[in-house]
MMTF fields as JSON, N, C-alpha, C and O atoms, coordinates in Angstrom:
{
  "mmtfVersion": "1.0.0",
  "mmtfProducer": "UNKNOWN",
  "numBonds": 311,
  "numAtoms": 312,
  "numGroups": 78,
  "numChains": 1,
  "numModels": 1,
  "chainsPerModel": [1],
  "groupsPerChain": [78],
  "chainIdList": ["A"],
  "bondAtomList": [4, 2, 8, 6, 12, 10, 16, 14, 20, 18, 24, 22, 28, 26, 32, 30, 36, 34, 40, 38, 44, 42, 48, 46, 52, 50, 56, 54, 60, 58, 64, 62, 68, 66, 72, 70, 76, 74, 80, 78, 84, 82, 88, 86, 92, 90, 96, 94, 100, 98, 104, 102, 108, 106, 112, 110, 116, 114, 120, 118, 124, 122, 128, 126, 132, 130, 136, 134, 140, 138, 144, 142, 148, 146, 152, 150, 156, 154, 160, 158, 164, 162, 168, 166, 172, 170, 176, 174, 180, 178, 184, 182, 188, 186, 192, 190, 196, 194, 200, 198, 204, 202, 208, 206, 212, 210, 216, 214, 220, 218, 224, 222, 228, 226, 232, 230, 236, 234, 240, 238, 244, 242, 248, 246, 252, 250, 256, 254, 260, 258, 264, 262, 268, 266, 272, 270, 276, 274, 280, 278, 284, 282, 288, 286, 292, 290, 296, 294, 300, 298, 304, 302, 308, 306],
  "bondOrderList": [1, 1, 1, 1, 1, 1, 1, 1, 1, 1, 1, 1, 1, 1, 1, 1, 1, 1, 1, 1, 1, 1, 1, 1, 1, 1, 1, 1, 1, 1, 1, 1, 1, 1, 1, 1, 1, 1, 1, 1, 1, 1, 1, 1, 1, 1, 1, 1, 1, 1, 1, 1, 1, 1, 1, 1, 1, 1, 1, 1, 1, 1, 1, 1, 1, 1, 1, 1, 1, 1, 1, 1, 1, 1, 1, 1, 1],
  "groupList": [{"groupName": "ARG", "atomNameList": ["N", "CA", "C", "O"], "elementList": ["N", "C", "C", "O"], "formalChargeList": [0, 0, 0, 0], "bondAtomList": [1, 0, 2, 1, 3, 2], "bondOrderList": [1, 1, 2], "singleLetterCode": "R", "chemCompType": "L-PEPTIDE LINKING"}, {"groupName": "LEU", "atomNameList": ["N", "CA", "C", "O"], "elementList": ["N", "C", "C", "O"], "formalChargeList": [0, 0, 0, 0], "bondAtomList": [1, 0, 2, 1, 3, 2], "bondOrderList": [1, 1, 2], "singleLetterCode": "L", "chemCompType": "L-PEPTIDE LINKING"}, {"groupName": "MET", "atomNameList": ["N", "CA", "C", "O"], "elementList": ["N", "C", "C", "O"], "formalChargeList": [0, 0, 0, 0], "bondAtomList": [1, 0, 2, 1, 3, 2], "bondOrderList": [1, 1, 2], "singleLetterCode": "M", "chemCompType": "L-PEPTIDE LINKING"}, {"groupName": "THR", "atomNameList": ["N", "CA", "C", "O"], "elementList": ["N", "C", "C", "O"], "formalChargeList": [0, 0, 0, 0], "bondAtomList": [1, 0, 2, 1, 3, 2], "bondOrderList": [1, 1, 2], "singleLetterCode": "T", "chemCompType": "L-PEPTIDE LINKING"}, {"groupName": "GLU", "atomNameList": ["N", "CA", "C", "O"], "elementList": ["N", "C", "C", "O"], "formalChargeList": [0, 0, 0, 0], "bondAtomList": [1, 0, 2, 1, 3, 2], "bondOrderList": [1, 1, 2], "singleLetterCode": "E", "chemCompType": "L-PEPTIDE LINKING"}, {"groupName": "ALA", "atomNameList": ["N", "CA", "C", "O"], "elementList": ["N", "C", "C", "O"], "formalChargeList": [0, 0, 0, 0], "bondAtomList": [1, 0, 2, 1, 3, 2], "bondOrderList": [1, 1, 2], "singleLetterCode": "A", "chemCompType": "L-PEPTIDE LINKING"}, {"groupName": "GLY", "atomNameList": ["N", "CA", "C", "O"], "elementList": ["N", "C", "C", "O"], "formalChargeList": [0, 0, 0, 0], "bondAtomList": [1, 0, 2, 1, 3, 2], "bondOrderList": [1, 1, 2], "singleLetterCode": "G", "chemCompType": "PEPTIDE LINKING"}, {"groupName": "LYS", "atomNameList": ["N", "CA", "C", "O"], "elementList": ["N", "C", "C", "O"], "formalChargeList": [0, 0, 0, 0], "bondAtomList": [1, 0, 2, 1, 3, 2], "bondOrderList": [1, 1, 2], "singleLetterCode": "K", "chemCompType": "L-PEPTIDE LINKING"}, {"groupName": "VAL", "atomNameList": ["N", "CA", "C", "O"], "elementList": ["N", "C", "C", "O"], "formalChargeList": [0, 0, 0, 0], "bondAtomList": [1, 0, 2, 1, 3, 2], "bondOrderList": [1, 1, 2], "singleLetterCode": "V", "chemCompType": "L-PEPTIDE LINKING"}, {"groupName": "PHE", "atomNameList": ["N", "CA", "C", "O"], "elementList": ["N", "C", "C", "O"], "formalChargeList": [0, 0, 0, 0], "bondAtomList": [1, 0, 2, 1, 3, 2], "bondOrderList": [1, 1, 2], "singleLetterCode": "F", "chemCompType": "L-PEPTIDE LINKING"}, {"groupName": "ASP", "atomNameList": ["N", "CA", "C", "O"], "elementList": ["N", "C", "C", "O"], "formalChargeList": [0, 0, 0, 0], "bondAtomList": [1, 0, 2, 1, 3, 2], "bondOrderList": [1, 1, 2], "singleLetterCode": "D", "chemCompType": "L-PEPTIDE LINKING"}, {"groupName": "ILE", "atomNameList": ["N", "CA", "C", "O"], "elementList": ["N", "C", "C", "O"], "formalChargeList": [0, 0, 0, 0], "bondAtomList": [1, 0, 2, 1, 3, 2], "bondOrderList": [1, 1, 2], "singleLetterCode": "I", "chemCompType": "L-PEPTIDE LINKING"}, {"groupName": "PRO", "atomNameList": ["N", "CA", "C", "O"], "elementList": ["N", "C", "C", "O"], "formalChargeList": [0, 0, 0, 0], "bondAtomList": [1, 0, 2, 1, 3, 2], "bondOrderList": [1, 1, 2], "singleLetterCode": "P", "chemCompType": "L-PEPTIDE LINKING"}, {"groupName": "ASN", "atomNameList": ["N", "CA", "C", "O"], "elementList": ["N", "C", "C", "O"], "formalChargeList": [0, 0, 0, 0], "bondAtomList": [1, 0, 2, 1, 3, 2], "bondOrderList": [1, 1, 2], "singleLetterCode": "N", "chemCompType": "L-PEPTIDE LINKING"}, {"groupName": "TRP", "atomNameList": ["N", "CA", "C", "O"], "elementList": ["N", "C", "C", "O"], "formalChargeList": [0, 0, 0, 0], "bondAtomList": [1, 0, 2, 1, 3, 2], "bondOrderList": [1, 1, 2], "singleLetterCode": "W", "chemCompType": "L-PEPTIDE LINKING"}, {"groupName": "CYS", "atomNameList": ["N", "CA", "C", "O"], "elementList": ["N", "C", "C", "O"], "formalChargeList": [0, 0, 0, 0], "bondAtomList": [1, 0, 2, 1, 3, 2], "bondOrderList": [1, 1, 2], "singleLetterCode": "C", "chemCompType": "L-PEPTIDE LINKING"}, {"groupName": "HIS", "atomNameList": ["N", "CA", "C", "O"], "elementList": ["N", "C", "C", "O"], "formalChargeList": [0, 0, 0, 0], "bondAtomList": [1, 0, 2, 1, 3, 2], "bondOrderList": [1, 1, 2], "singleLetterCode": "H", "chemCompType": "L-PEPTIDE LINKING"}, {"groupName": "GLN", "atomNameList": ["N", "CA", "C", "O"], "elementList": ["N", "C", "C", "O"], "formalChargeList": [0, 0, 0, 0], "bondAtomList": [1, 0, 2, 1, 3, 2], "bondOrderList": [1, 1, 2], "singleLetterCode": "Q", "chemCompType": "L-PEPTIDE LINKING"}, {"groupName": "SER", "atomNameList": ["N", "CA", "C", "O"], "elementList": ["N", "C", "C", "O"], "formalChargeList": [0, 0, 0, 0], "bondAtomList": [1, 0, 2, 1, 3, 2], "bondOrderList": [1, 1, 2], "singleLetterCode": "S", "chemCompType": "L-PEPTIDE LINKING"}, {"groupName": "TYR", "atomNameList": ["N", "CA", "C", "O"], "elementList": ["N", "C", "C", "O"], "formalChargeList": [0, 0, 0, 0], "bondAtomList": [1, 0, 2, 1, 3, 2], "bondOrderList": [1, 1, 2], "singleLetterCode": "Y", "chemCompType": "L-PEPTIDE LINKING"}],
  "groupTypeList": [0, 1, 2, 3, 4, 4, 4, 5, 3, 6, 7, 8, 7, 4, 8, 9, 10, 10, 11, 7, 0, 3, 7, 6, 11, 10, 9, 11, 12, 13, 11, 14, 0, 5, 1, 5, 3, 15, 12, 4, 16, 1, 4, 8, 3, 14, 17, 7, 1, 7, 3, 11, 2, 0, 12, 6, 7, 1, 10, 1, 1, 3, 7, 4, 11, 8, 5, 1, 5, 8, 18, 11, 3, 13, 6, 15, 0, 19],
  "groupIdList": [1, 2, 3, 4, 5, 6, 7, 8, 9, 10, 11, 12, 13, 14, 15, 16, 17, 18, 19, 20, 21, 22, 23, 24, 25, 26, 27, 28, 29, 30, 31, 32, 33, 34, 35, 36, 37, 38, 39, 40, 41, 42, 43, 44, 45, 46, 47, 48, 49, 50, 51, 52, 53, 54, 55, 56, 57, 58, 59, 60, 61, 62, 63, 64, 65, 66, 67, 68, 69, 70, 71, 72, 73, 74, 75, 76, 77, 78],
  "secStructList": [7, 7, 7, 7, 6, 6, 6, 7, 7, 6, 2, 2, 2, 2, 2, 2, 2, 2, 2, 2, 2, 2, 6, 6, 7, 1, 1, 7, 7, 6, 6, 6, 6, 6, 6, 6, 6, 1, 2, 2, 2, 2, 2, 2, 2, 2, 2, 2, 2, 2, 2, 2, 2, 1, 7, 1, 1, 1, 7, 2, 2, 2, 2, 2, 2, 2, 2, 2, 2, 2, 2, 2, 2, 6, 6, 7, 7, 7],
  "xCoordList": [75.422, 75.73, 76.982, 77.164, 77.939, 78.94, 78.445, 78.506, 77.976, 77.968, 79.464, 80.583, 78.765, 80.46, 80.52, 79.443, 81.631, 81.917, 81.083, 81.01, 80.573, 79.832, 78.738, 78.353, 77.418, 76.597, 76.143, 75.046, 77.312, 76.969, 76.743, 77.263, 75.739, 74.875, 74.305, 73.529, 74.472, 73.756, 74.752, 75.853, 74.15, 74.717, 75.749, 76.671, 75.982, 76.702, 77.995, 79.191, 77.624, 78.995, 79.467, 80.696, 78.724, 79.308, 80.437, 81.614, 79.925, 80.487, 82.02, 82.865, 81.595, 82.858, 83.923, 85.042, 83.739, 84.337, 85.107, 86.287, 84.754, 85.055, 85.96, 87.108, 85.787, 86.844, 88.017, 89.181, 87.76, 88.972, 89.744, 90.92, 89.508, 90.088, 90.577, 91.363, 89.785, 90.482, 91.605, 92.52, 91.305, 92.467, 93.065, 93.358, 93.464, 94.227, 94.634, 95.789, 93.24, 93.442, 92.629, 91.933, 92.636, 91.68, 90.704, 90.585, 90.181, 89.526, 88.84, 89.44, 87.461, 86.316, 86.593, 86.504, 87.036, 87.379, 86.233, 85.263, 86.116, 84.416, 83.879, 82.724, 84.365, 83.522, 82.503, 81.351, 83.44, 81.981, 81.114, 79.906, 81.668, 81.066, 79.322, 78.366, 79.97, 78.324, 77.659, 76.595, 78.398, 77.533, 76.767, 76.108, 76.916, 76.637, 74.809, 73.822, 74.953, 73.152, 72.324, 71.209, 72.795, 72.033, 72.642, 73.678, 72.265, 73.114, 73.405, 74.504, 72.029, 72.343, 73.705, 74.716, 73.17, 74.207, 75.82, 76.658, 76.06, 77.457, 77.611, 78.124, 76.994, 77.246, 77.616, 78.632, 76.759, 77.185, 78.22, 78.72, 78.861, 80.079, 81.296, 82.365, 81.143, 82.006, 82.438, 83.644, 81.427, 81.734, 82.169, 83.352, 81.535, 82.333, 83.081, 83.536, 84.129, 85.564, 86.776, 87.981, 85.899, 86.637, 87.273, 88.34, 85.633, 86.075, 86.973, 88.075, 87.071, 87.866, 89.263, 90.184, 89.418, 90.828, 91.638, 92.863, 90.907, 91.457, 93.071, 93.192, 93.719, 95.011, 94.626, 93.942, 95.164, 94.917, 95.857, 96.951, 95.841, 96.678, 97.937, 99.151, 97.218, 97.915, 97.703, 96.578, 98.866, 98.481, 98.092, 98.077, 97.898, 96.614, 97.658, 97.27, 98.875, 99.13, 99.857, 100.382, 99.659, 99.077, 98.162, 98.206, 96.977, 95.76, 95.258, 94.486, 95.904, 95.853, 96.465, 95.913, 98.044, 98.398, 97.752, 97.941, 96.712, 96.147, 94.952, 94.462, 94.248, 93.044, 93.616, 92.833, 94.79, 95.11, 95.315, 94.455, 96.328, 96.5, 95.736, 96.227, 94.001, 92.951, 92.347, 92.07, 92.088, 92.014, 92.421, 91.862, 93.74, 94.391, 94.104, 93.559, 94.431, 93.953, 92.788, 92.915, 91.421, 90.472, 89.667, 88.495, 91.131, 90.999, 89.976, 89.268, 90.021, 88.976, 90.223, 91.449, 89.334, 89.933, 89.764, 90.6, 88.85, 89.35, 90.386, 90.606],
  "yCoordList": [152.434, 151.534, 152.266, 153.399, 151.724, 152.192, 151.922, 150.762, 152.981, 152.41, 151.677, 151.45, 151.525, 150.741, 151.527, 152.005, 151.72, 151.94, 151.318, 151.795, 150.211, 149.829, 149.64, 148.831, 150.334, 150.575, 152.284, 152.756, 152.811, 154.479, 154.489, 153.725, 155.566, 155.959, 157.399, 157.752, 158.073, 158.906, 160.247, 160.377, 161.322, 162.091, 161.608, 162.417, 160.096, 159.717, 159.101, 159.172, 158.675, 158.395, 159.461, 159.472, 160.952, 161.766, 162.332, 162.47, 162.628, 162.743, 161.97, 162.289, 160.948, 160.115, 160.134, 159.807, 160.539, 160.294, 161.317, 161.116, 162.748, 164.202, 163.907, 164.248, 163.323, 162.792, 161.893, 162.254, 160.794, 160.689, 161.409, 161.045, 162.197, 162.868, 164.589, 165.39, 164.609, 165.774, 165.413, 166.148, 164.097, 164.099, 163.013, 162.273, 162.662, 161.548, 160.554, 160.3, 159.77, 158.595, 157.539, 157.944, 156.299, 155.274, 154.5, 153.275, 155.216, 154.643, 155.767, 156.795, 155.473, 156.464, 155.884, 154.727, 157.328, 156.859, 156.69, 156.934, 156.195, 155.722, 156.624, 156.407, 157.999, 159.12, 159.54, 159.895, 159.392, 159.539, 158.324, 158.463, 157.196, 156.628, 155.796, 155.027, 156.668, 156.689, 157.997, 158.238, 158.764, 160.05, 159.918, 160.852, 158.822, 158.824, 158.067, 158.047, 157.614, 157.676, 158.189, 157.724, 159.823, 161.236, 161.587, 162.251, 161.32, 162.311, 163.364, 163.848, 164.096, 165.996, 166.279, 166.942, 165.274, 165.663, 165.541, 166.292, 164.427, 163.88, 165.464, 166.471, 165.213, 166.806, 168.279, 168.934, 168.57, 169.462, 169.435, 170.555, 168.756, 168.265, 168.228, 168.781, 167.773, 167.761, 168.715, 168.956, 169.545, 171.371, 171.858, 172.191, 171.95, 172.541, 172.373, 173.429, 171.224, 170.879, 171.198, 171.432, 171.096, 171.587, 173.035, 173.517, 173.69, 175.21, 175.227, 175.284, 175.198, 175.232, 174.855, 175.317, 173.878, 173.318, 174.184, 174.114, 174.851, 175.365, 176.408, 177.188, 176.349, 177.204, 178.663, 179.225, 179.101, 180.027, 180.754, 180.19, 181.746, 181.7, 180.524, 180.624, 179.756, 178.287, 177.156, 176.869, 176.448, 175.535, 174.067, 173.612, 173.638, 172.259, 171.413, 171.009, 171.076, 170.266, 170.559, 169.741, 171.868, 172.662, 172.455, 172.118, 172.731, 172.233, 171.36, 171.394, 170.085, 168.563, 168.162, 167.624, 168.574, 168.715, 169.125, 168.562, 170.602, 170.698, 170.158, 170.1, 169.717, 169.127, 167.482, 166.766, 166.979, 165.854, 166.219, 165.874, 166.892, 167.377, 167.802, 167.731, 168.423, 168.635, 167.392, 167.238, 166.414, 164.87, 164.397, 163.886, 164.706, 163.597, 163.823, 162.926, 165.41, 166.411, 166.064, 166.151, 165.585, 165.178, 163.868, 163.508, 163.224, 161.481, 160.794, 159.85, 161.431, 161.02, 159.55, 159.481, 158.741, 157.562, 157.29, 156.613, 157.681, 157.787, 158.87, 158.791],
  "zCoordList": [211.707, 210.356, 209.846, 210.292, 208.899, 208.654, 206.962, 206.556, 206.038, 204.464, 204.093, 204.553, 203.131, 202.525, 201.09, 200.734, 200.228, 199.305, 197.882, 196.749, 198.391, 197.107, 197.159, 196.315, 198.294, 198.788, 198.279, 197.978, 198.339, 197.804, 196.642, 195.829, 196.336, 195.266, 195.041, 195.929, 194.295, 194.293, 194.65, 194.114, 195.732, 196.217, 197.007, 197.106, 197.871, 198.917, 197.729, 198.012, 196.767, 195.886, 195.454, 195.515, 194.774, 194.785, 195.751, 195.417, 196.952, 197.847, 198.903, 199.739, 198.188, 198.665, 197.655, 198.05, 196.112, 195.169, 195.405, 195.118, 195.993, 196.35, 197.301, 197.016, 198.455, 199.717, 199.039, 199.218, 198.307, 197.973, 196.909, 196.915, 196.111, 195.577, 195.985, 195.48, 196.981, 197.515, 198.639, 199.012, 199.084, 200.202, 200.063, 201.002, 198.143, 197.688, 198.478, 198.82, 198.869, 199.308, 198.554, 197.623, 198.83, 197.919, 199.148, 199.175, 199.932, 200.908, 201.793, 202.107, 202.19, 202.88, 204.362, 204.775, 205.161, 206.69, 207.096, 206.379, 208.448, 209.049, 209.421, 209.786, 209.527, 210.033, 209.123, 209.372, 207.41, 206.138, 206.399, 206.589, 206.411, 205.823, 207.197, 207.096, 208.22, 209.019, 209.131, 209.701, 208.538, 208.178, 206.677, 206.219, 206.078, 204.645, 205.046, 204.311, 206.272, 206.279, 206.455, 206.69, 206.356, 206.154, 204.778, 204.806, 203.88, 202.742, 202.738, 202.467, 203.174, 203.336, 204.233, 204.001, 205.652, 206.376, 206.176, 206.675, 205.335, 204.712, 204.156, 204.642, 203.045, 202.116, 202.869, 202.634, 203.64, 204.898, 205.448, 205.353, 205.999, 206.687, 205.613, 205.869, 204.807, 203.744, 203.262, 203.216, 202.747, 202.436, 203.807, 203.877, 204.768, 205.715, 205.975, 206.417, 206.113, 206.63, 205.297, 205.392, 204.091, 202.943, 202.911, 202.528, 203.738, 203.629, 204.525, 203.979, 206.008, 207.095, 206.893, 207.566, 205.807, 206.139, 204.575, 204.47, 203.615, 202.966, 203.038, 203.983, 202.428, 203.043, 202.95, 202.095, 203.925, 204.067, 205.352, 205.319, 206.42, 206.599, 207.389, 207.565, 207.621, 207.811, 206.896, 206.487, 206.537, 205.558, 205.886, 207.03, 205.189, 205.552, 206.307, 207.403, 205.946, 206.832, 208.517, 209.272, 208.677, 209.788, 210.558, 211.741, 209.651, 210.084, 210.668, 211.626, 209.818, 210.313, 211.529, 212.489, 211.354, 212.877, 214.38, 215.458, 213.994, 215.001, 214.973, 216.1, 214.093, 214.735, 215.087, 215.713, 214.735, 215.438, 216.695, 217.505, 217.113, 218.399, 219.705, 220.831, 219.304, 219.629, 220.03, 221.219, 219.126, 219.284, 220.409, 221.38, 220.06, 221.152, 222.254, 222.897, 223.016, 223.517, 224.514, 225.735, 223.752, 224.4, 224.328, 224.437, 224.04, 224.074, 223.33, 223.678, 222.248, 220.76, 220.675, 220.768, 220.495, 220.039, 218.81, 218.212, 218.311, 216.539, 215.805, 214.596]
}
């Protein structure tokens, strides 16, 4: 089940708000809405992704392109 933004409260709402702020978007992608059924897992997964996607030797855009290429190569429909 995908949690709607209207249903989000507490930790889930905090993470949803951080996702939108960090990514500069006005919606929550389905992957995060699915993870929201377990708030602890949602929070840990989001924090891990934020850590991995920080600029370093590669900038954020390059990292996102690599992630997209890997998803396409693996046949991910999402």
